[in-house]
C-alpha positions, 0 to 999 in steps of 0.5 A: 859638496863641503867647502872649506879654506884653510889658511896656511900662511897669512903673513907679507913678506917677512916670516915671523915665527907665528905667521908665514907667507901667503898660502891657502888650501880650499878644499872642495868636496875633498878636491884640494886646490893650493892658492900660493905657496909661500916660503914654509908652505910644505911645514904648514902642510904637514902641521895641518895634517894635509897630504900633498900629493892629494893636491893636483892644481895650484894657482899662483897669484903672482911673482913676489917671492913671498907668494910662491918660493916654496912652489919649487920644495913642494914640486921636487918634494912630490917628484922625490916621494914617487909621485905619478899623478898629474899637477896643474899649475895656473900661474904668469907666464915667467914662472914656467921659466923660472921652474924649467930653469930650476930642474935644468939646474939640478937635473932633475925629470920630473916623474909625474907631468906637470902642465903649465896654464898661463894666466892672462895679466890683462884679462878674466879667464876661466882656469878650470872647470867641471861639473861641479866647480868653476874657476876664474882668474881676476885682474889684480892693481900690483907694484907688478902684475897680480891675479886674484881668483874666484872659485865658484860651486856649480847650481846645484840640484833638487834633493828628491824625496826618497819616500816619494819616489815609491809613494808615485812610482817614479820611474828612474828615468824621470829622477833627473826631469825632477831634480831639475825642477819638472813636475811628474805625470804619474800613470794616472795622468796626476800632476805632482808638483816639483814642490812636493817632490823635492827639497832644494839644495844649499845655495853654491858656495863662492870664494874669491881670492884677492891678494896683492892689491890695491882697491881695484872697483872693477872687481866689485861686480866680479865678486858680488855676493860672494861666500867669503872674500880674502882679501888683503890689508897690508896697512891700517888707513893711516898710511894708504899713502905707503899702501898706493906706493907699494900697490898693497891695500888698508883696511879700510880698502879691503872692507870698502870692497866687502861692502859694495860687493856684498859678499857674506864675509871679509878675511883679511891677511898679508899683514905687515910686519909693523903690526903686532896686535892685529885688533886694530887691523880688525877693529878699524875694519869693522867700523865699514864692513863687520862681519869680518875675521883675521886671517890665521895661520893654521885656522879653518872656515868652513863655509856651511858655517858662514 
């Protein structure tokens, strides 16, 4: 199962020529999940050769404009291009009122079903689940209600070695049991150990998105050991007081969460416009958590290489 994250926007509220407001695209086995939809997201999708019509699920973390101002335009474009397949939107309840008012004012009747799934503001909730992935919300702490998202690939079954099927004349009816870890009994009564018949699949991938938020101790166990953590680092540590006043995190906050949660890699973003040299933020973060990278518009992170 492929698992790749493309950064469409990594800046805070004010866009720049190089950096757009928050938006990300998670490709999980060629299923596209859009995380936030700041202004300019449509253009970023085009630049990165991502077909918007392939997006069936959109997750909006909170109702500050830099995280959803691109949403109405994106939905409208899907409508204009003749989309008929359903679109699922996960967000806090007030966003539905905003969308309904916008399309009422423009006398727009969408050509496709738009299903709104409210995210509770005070507790975690499983938002989506199928045979291969489970997506849950996280409670963040910001100046308004804000939610993070946890994407977890489900445990993979073992791979059966094809040559062994022929060698031991294994029937199709026994293959599922073997993939689930059971031994195989031949017609002669010989027990073939599962370890001889299978190879171990790669560990399931996981991704945690935490923006916008202050330091949330309660989330450490919930994101424990994730493959990749995206955590906002709006300010450097000398602006800790401002971070608290505005409901944001510093480089040290993000690094401390990553270290305590024992994540594989930390990706910081949501940078304040005041910083011209983002390497300063990276250096400060790495003093606490070494395996840190800067989010950059247009960059794609392949979880198989993390």
